[in-house]
Every structure is written in structure tokens, then in C-alpha cells.
N, C-alpha and C positions, 0 to 999 in steps of 0.2 A: 328264963324270960323269953317270950316270943311276942310278935306283934299281936295286938288284941283282935285282929280280924285278918282274913286273907289279903295279902299285900304284894303288889308287883311294882317294881321301878324299872321301866323299859327305856333304854337309853341309846343315844348315838354318841357316847362318850365314856368318861370314867377313868381313862388312862392318860398319863402324860409323862414327859421326860422327867426323871428325878434329878435332884441336885447331886446326889452321891450314888445313885443307882440308874440303870438303864431305863427302868419303868417305875413310876410311882402311881399310887391310887389318887385320883382326883376327887373333887368335891362330891361327885355323883355317887361314888362308891361309899364315901363316908356318910352320905345321906341315907343310903340303903341301910347302913348300920344303925343310924339314928331311928329310922322307921321301925327297926326290930325291937327297940326299947332296951337293948343290952346296955347295962351300966354296972359299975362296981367291980368289973372284971374285964379281962381282955375279950373283945368280941370274937366269936367263932364264925369264920367265913370259909365256905367251901368254894374252891376254884374248879371250874369245869371247862376243860379245853378240848372237848370232843370236836368242835367245829374246825380246829386246826390239827386234828389227828393227834391230840395230846403231845404236841411238840415239847420235848423235854427242855429245850433251851428257854422257851417262854414260860413253862411251869416254874423253872428256877428263878426267872425274873419276877414272876408274880409272887413267889415266896419271899424274895428280897423286899418287894414293895410292901407285903404284909408285915414283915418284920419292922420296917421303918414306920409304918402306920400304927403299930401296936396291936395288930390282929393275930390271932392264932389261925393259921390257914391250913386247911385239909385239902389236898388235891384229889379229885376223883378222876381216875384214868380208866378208860375202857379199852385202850390199845396196849398190847396185843390181847390182853384179857383184863377184866376188872382187877384193880389193885387192892381190893378188900373183899372179905367174905360177906359182910352184912352191909350192903349199900344203903338200904332203907334206914337201918339203925344209925348209920353215920350221918345221913342227910337230916334225920330228925333231931340230931344233936346240935345242928347249926343255928346261928342267928340269921345268916344270909347265905344264899347260894348265888354266886356270881358266875355267869356264863360268858365265855370269851366269844368273840366274833370269828367269822370264817364261813364255812359252807353250812347254811341252815338245812339244806336238803340232806346232806350226809349226817348231820347232827340228829335230825329227826329219825332217820332210818336206824342209826346205831342205838339211839335211846330206846326205840321200840323193841329192838332185838333183846335188850337187856332188861326190859320192863321199867326203865327209868321214867318213862312218861307217866305211868301210874303212881310211882313213888313220889314224883314231884307234885302231882296233883294232890296227893294226901298230905305232903309237907306244906303246901300252900294253904290247905284248909286248916292245918294245925298251927299256922302262924309263922312258919319260916318264910322270911322275905325272899322272894324270887326276883332276881335282877340280872342284868347283863347288857352287853353292847352289840349292836348290829344283829348278827345271827342270834346272839343271846338276848335280843329284844323280840325279833320276829317270832321266835319259837313259842311264845306265850299266847299268841293271837291265832285267829283263824288262818292267817297267811299274810303275804306281803310281796314285795319285789326283791329279786335276788339275782346275783351273778353266779350262783352255785353251779349252773349248767354250762357256763361258758361266758365269754366277754359280753354277749348280748343279754340284757336284762330280761328276765322272764318271771311270771307269777309262780308263787308257791302257795298252795291252798290246803295243805294238810298239816297245819300247825297244831299245837296241843289244844288250842281252843279254850284255854282258861278264860281268856278275854274275848268276847263275841264281836270283835272288830278286826279290820285289817290293820297292818302296820307298815309305815314307810320310814325307813332309816336313811341317814345321810341325805336328807330331802333337799337341802339347799346346795350341797357341795357336788353332788353327782347329777348333772342336768337331766339324764334320762329317767331318773326315778320319779320326779314330779310328773312328767308327762305320762309315764306308764301307770302310776297310781290313778291319775285322772281317767285314763282309758278303762282301767279295770273296774273302778267304782261306777263309771257311767254305764258300763256293760252289765253290771250286777255280778261280775266275777268275784269281786271283793265287796264286803259290806262296808258300812261306814268305817273310814280308815283314819287312824290317828298317826301323825307323822312328826318326826323330830329332826331339826337341824343339828349339825355337829355341836356337841357340848350340851345337849338338852336331854332331859328325862321326863317321863310321864308317870305320875303316881296314881295307882288304882287301889281302892279299898273295896274288896269284893270285886265286882265287875264294873264299878263306877269310876270314871275318870274324875279324880278329885283335885288335880292340879298339875302344873308343869313347873319344873325347876331347871336351872342352868348353872353350869360352872364357868361359862364365858359370857361376857356382856353382849347385848344386842342380838342374841340368837332367839329363834322362835320355834314354837310348835304349831301344828296345824290340825284342824279337823276337816276331813273331806267327806261330803255327803252327796247322795244322789237325789237330784230333783228332776223328775221326768227322765229324759235320756242324757242328762248332763251332770257333770261333777261340779260341785260348788265347794270352794276352799275358804275356810275361816281361820285366820291366824289367831294363835293363843300366846299371850305374853307370859313367859315364865318368870318365876321368882329367882333372883340371882342368889346363889349360895355363896357362903364365905369360903375362900380357898383354904385348904388344910396347910399346916406348916410343913408337913413332910414333903 
């Protein structure tokens, strides 16, 4: 079972502190599984930690979160070498690919070295739901704002481009991101840009933004467009998801 059309859930959330584990999957990760249409069996979720250098400790925490959530998790590791022979075959078997945050610049470079950019594009077209947080959100777009290069936020403009927009993550909690998004959209460096406050996700079917969802109350999403030489921000009220029990 795969999603009936190419689907992305791009988020600034999805992870929380667990009751019995260090990390638990929040409502946004569970919503990605719902979008896949997986039912009648344990959902198959691939965890991709490239953006944090495949940190083993966090991969273990994600595996514990998957166990508690009732998911079968497959970690895809590219450091120091791929941990599987047939990456594309493994990706195509998944219901959801969940990409962890970290350095989006490093993530994009490493993915391209291993051909994962093309694999993920083919998986998206085949109905595997692509999702993730922060760097794992920006990667699906044309680009966005990032601290990959240092403490000062800078634009990244070489995303995978599955979605023909820019992406702003942590839009409400990091004050520099909103300002930079507006500057980049006004200058034409980024196209129309879709932004998420912490705890919010954006759902795309094909390349169409079909809705916003949230795992915390009172959080917002935003659409930032260019009008003349100015950026215009329009808030989007997300639908509040029910919290998972795990």
C-alpha cells in the first residue's frame, strides 16, 4: 500500500520527549503514516539521519520511538558508507521516509554523491510519503533558510525541487528566519515560500499545497509571496492533530 499520489509532509516538528523513551514520534510522524494509507500491518518507516552525520545515538533513539509507535523502522545510513547494497529497493519498500534535521547543505551534498536524490524522486512518484523535520523539510523544496554554514542564517537554493517553492522552518521561534525569508522572497532569490512554526506540517499532493496540520495548539503556517519588490505574508491556520498515545 502506498499513497495514491505523490505526497510530502514537510514539518517543523514530529519529535517529542517520550514517557518511557528519550524520544517519541509525535502526531506529525503518525500523520505521515496515515497519508501513506498503510493499514492492517505494521507501517514501514525509513529513518534518514544524514543531516546529523548518521549519529548512532539518535538512530538508536529513533528505533526505540518506532518500537513504541508500532512501526517497523529501517535506518538508512550513508556514513562511513551505505549500510545496504540496494538503497533504491529498500526505499521503495517503505510507506514513509522520515528525514531528520541538521545540516541541509551537507545532506544535499551527500545524497547527490550516492544518487539518493534521484531515488527519492522516483519513490515520491511511486507513492512513498516523503517527510521530515527542519533540514528534512527544506530538502524537498527549491531552497530555504539555513544555519548549515555557520551561526548566521544564509539561503540554500539547491534543494531537490520536488516542490517548486521555498521553505521556511522554525519560522516563529527563530527570529532571524522570518526576516531572511522576507528578504529572499522580495529579492526573487526564493520563489513563493511556505513556512511552518514549530509543531506544524504542510501537506502536498503532487506539487499542490493541500493543507496544514499541527501537533500543538495555536501554531501557524504561512505563505510568503512577492508583490512588486515586497514580500507579503499570509497566515494559514492548521488543523490540530490528535496526540498519539505513545
